[in-house]
DRENGU-732962 format. One record per residue: x, y, z of N, C-alpha, C, O in turn; residue in one letter. Coordinates in steps of 0.05 Angstrom, whole numbers, padded with zeros to 5 digits, always signed. Layout:
! DRENGU-732962
XYZXYZXYZXYZA ...
This chain:
! DRENGU-732962
-00177-00900+00037-00184-00877+00016-00159-00864+00006-00144-00858+00025M -00153-00858-00015-00123-00852-00023-00133-00814-00020-00155-00805-00024R -00114-00804-00013-00117-00772-00013-00109-00761-00037-00089-00768-00049R -00126-00743-00044-00114-00730-00070-00103-00704-00065-00116-00689-00050I -00081-00695-00075-00067-00669-00070-00057-00662-00095-00055-00679-00113G -00050-00636-00098-00031-00627-00118-00005-00628-00114+00011-00638-00130I +00000-00615-00089+00032-00617-00083+00047-00640-00068+00067-00638-00054G +00032-00664-00075+00049-00684-00062+00071-00690-00072+00081-00710-00061H +00085-00681-00091+00112-00685-00101+00133-00664-00085+00157-00667-00087R +00121-00643-00071+00134-00621-00060+00140-00627-00033+00155-00612-00020W +00127-00650-00021+00120-00651+00010+00143-00650+00025+00143-00639+00047K +00166-00662+00014+00192-00657+00029+00209-00633+00031+00227-00627+00047G +00199-00618+00009+00217-00593+00003+00208-00570+00023+00184-00570+00029W +00221-00555+00032+00217-00527+00041+00209-00505+00027+00214-00503+00003S +00193-00485+00044+00184-00466+00024+00207-00448+00013+00203-00440-00010L +00227-00443+00023+00248-00429+00013+00264-00443-00013+00277-00429-00030S +00262-00469-00014+00278-00488-00034+00256-00484-00059+00262-00479-00083L +00231-00487-00048+00214-00480-00077+00212-00454-00084+00204-00449-00107R +00218-00432-00066+00220-00408-00076+00244-00405-00093+00241-00394-00115L +00270-00416-00086+00290-00410-00104+00290-00424-00126+00308-00421-00142R +00270-00443-00131+00271-00460-00156+00249-00447-00175+00252-00449-00199L +00229-00435-00164+00208-00427-00182+00215-00392-00185+00205-00379-00204L +00228-00381-00170+00235-00353-00176+00244-00350-00204+00230-00337-00219S +00265-00361-00211+00277-00355-00237+00262-00367-00261+00271-00362-00283P +00244-00379-00258+00221-00391-00278+00198-00366-00281+00188-00359-00302V +00192-00355-00258+00173-00334-00255+00186-00307-00265+00173-00292-00279L +00208-00303-00258+00221-00281-00273+00223-00280-00301+00219-00260-00314L +00232-00306-00310+00239-00304-00340+00207-00306-00361+00205-00300-00385L +00187-00315-00344+00161-00312-00360+00149-00284-00355+00133-00275-00371L +00154-00271-00338+00146-00246-00328+00161-00227-00350+00148-00212-00365T +00184-00228-00349+00200-00208-00367+00194-00217-00396+00199-00199-00412S +00185-00240-00407+00186-00244-00432+00155-00232-00443+00150-00224-00466A +00138-00234-00419+00110-00226-00429+00110-00196-00429+00095-00184-00445A +00127-00179-00410+00132-00151-00416+00143-00144-00436+00133-00127-00450T +00165-00154-00443+00179-00148-00469+00163-00148-00492+00166-00133-00511S +00146-00169-00490+00124-00176-00518+00098-00151-00517+00085-00142-00536W +00098-00146-00494+00072-00128-00493+00081-00099-00502+00067-00083-00515A +00110-00095-00491+00120-00067-00496+00126-00065-00526+00120-00044-00536A +00136-00085-00541+00141-00086-00569+00111-00082-00587+00109-00070-00609E +00091-00093-00574+00065-00086-00589+00050-00059-00584+00034-00049-00600K +00058-00049-00562+00038-00027-00559+00053+00000-00571+00077+00000-00574S +00040+00017-00577+00046+00044-00586+00058+00065-00569+00050+00066-00546A +00072+00079-00575+00085+00099-00554+00061+00120-00550+00053+00133-00569K +00051+00122-00522+00029+00142-00517+00043+00164-00501+00058+00157-00483I +00041+00191-00507+00046+00211-00489+00032+00214-00463+00008+00218-00464D +00045+00212-00439+00035+00215-00414+00029+00244-00414+00005+00249-00412V +00044+00262-00416+00040+00286-00409+00035+00306-00435+00048+00300-00455F +00022+00326-00437+00016+00343-00461+00045+00353-00467+00063+00354-00450P +00050+00360-00495+00070+00368-00503+00077+00403-00499+00099+00413-00503P +00053+00417-00492+00052+00441-00491+00067+00447-00458+00063+00432-00439T +00080+00465-00456+00095+00475-00428+00070+00478-00410+00068+00464-00390P +00052+00497-00417+00031+00506-00399+00017+00482-00389+00020+00478-00365Y +00005+00467-00402-00009+00442-00389+00013+00425-00375+00003+00413-00356D +00034+00421-00377+00053+00406-00364+00055+00422-00333+00058+00411-00311G +00054+00451-00336+00060+00461-00311+00035+00454-00294+00036+00446-00271Y +00011+00460-00311-00011+00447-00289-00016+00425-00277-00028+00423-00256I -00005+00401-00293-00003+00375-00283+00017+00373-00256+00012+00360-00236I +00039+00387-00259+00057+00385-00244+00047+00405-00216+00053+00402-00193Y +00033+00422-00226+00024+00445-00197+00000+00424-00187-00006+00424-00163E -00013+00411-00203-00033+00394-00192-00024+00371-00170-00034+00368-00148S -00005+00356-00182+00010+00340-00165+00023+00347-00138+00024+00333-00118L +00035+00377-00141+00045+00390-00118+00024+00395-00094+00030+00396-00071A +00000+00399-00104-00024+00407-00086-00029+00382-00076-00031+00379-00052V -00033+00363-00093-00046+00337-00078-00028+00323-00060-00038+00308-00043F -00001+00328-00061+00019+00315-00041+00019+00330-00018+00020+00320+00005W +00018+00357-00023+00014+00372+00004-00011+00369+00018-00012+00370+00042I -00031+00366+00004-00054+00355+00018-00049+00333+00030-00048+00335+00055F -00043+00307+00020-00040+00284+00036-00021+00287+00063-00025+00276+00084I +00001+00306+00056+00021+00305+00077+00004+00319+00103+00005+00312+00126I -00011+00341+00090-00029+00356+00115-00049+00336+00126-00055+00340+00150G -00059+00314+00114-00075+00297+00128-00062+00282+00144-00072+00275+00166L -00042+00275+00136-00021+00258+00155-00015+00270+00181-00014+00256+00201I -00012+00296+00181+00000+00311+00203-00029+00315+00222-00028+00312+00247V -00051+00321+00207-00069+00328+00225-00081+00296+00244-00087+00295+00268I -00081+00277+00226-00088+00252+00239-00066+00250+00267-00072+00248+00291I -00043+00251+00259-00024+00245+00279-00026+00263+00305-00021+00253+00327R -00033+00290+00302-00040+00312+00318-00062+00299+00338-00059+00297+00362M -00085+00291+00324-00105+00276+00338-00104+00255+00351-00118+00250+00371K -00084+00237+00338-00076+00210+00353-00062+00223+00385-00071+00217+00407L -00042+00238+00382-00031+00246+00406-00044+00261+00422-00037+00261+00445R -00062+00274+00415-00084+00288+00430-00108+00265+00444-00121+00268+00465E -00108+00247+00430-00127+00223+00443-00109+00209+00464-00118+00203+00486I -00080+00201+00457-00065+00187+00479-00060+00208+00503-00060+00198+00526E -00056+00231+00500-00057+00247+00523-00083+00249+00544-00086+00248+00568R -00098+00250+00526-00125+00247+00538-00127+00219+00560-00135+00218+00584A -00120+00202+00544-00119+00170+00555-00103+00174+00580-00113+00170+00602Q -00079+00182+00576-00058+00185+00602-00070+00202+00626-00066+00196+00649E -00086+00223+00618-00099+00237+00646-00126+00221+00655-00141+00229+00673L -00129+00198+00639-00153+00185+00652-00179+00203+00651-00194+00206+00670G -00183+00215+00624-00208+00230+00624-00231+00211+00618-00253+00217+00626V -00229+00187+00604-00250+00167+00599-00259+00152+00621-00280+00139+00621E -00241+00154+00645-00253+00139+00668-00275+00155+00680-00277+00180+00678E -00292+00139+00693-00316+00151+00704-00310+00155+00736-00304+00135+00749E -00312+00179+00748-00307+00184+00770-00335+00175+00789-00358+00182+00785D -00325+00156+00812-00351+00146+00824-00361+00169+00847-00381+00164+00860P -00348+00191+00852-00357+00213+00868-00372+00228+00849-00390+00239+00862D -00374+00235+00827-00386+00256+00810-00415+00257+00819-00428+00237+00827A -00424+00285+00817-00456+00284+00815-00469+00273+00797-00455+00272+00776P -00496+00260+00794-00503+00254+00772-00529+00270+00766-00545+00274+00785V -00536+00281+00742-00557+00303+00737-00579+00282+00731-00576+00263+00716L -00601+00288+00746-00627+00272+00732-00648+00289+00727-00669+00280+00717R 
């Protein structure tokens, strides 16, 4: 029975050689597609033209990133607290501890 496969021509080629051969072709195709799309699309203003609205957008972005950094700091503090508790052996059960019934 004959084995059916798509990549039988590439069997002896290494992955890095395949990537070196295919990457210029893919780069050419993606750059052609994006340049064609850029020519067809109309220019859209991302930020509003008034300075007050632009200020509100930048202020919102600053608050967002401060919030994200704060969350990262809180998560890091909690992880350090958990590591410290594990080093102390808090989660290990003491066999001599009295049992409440």
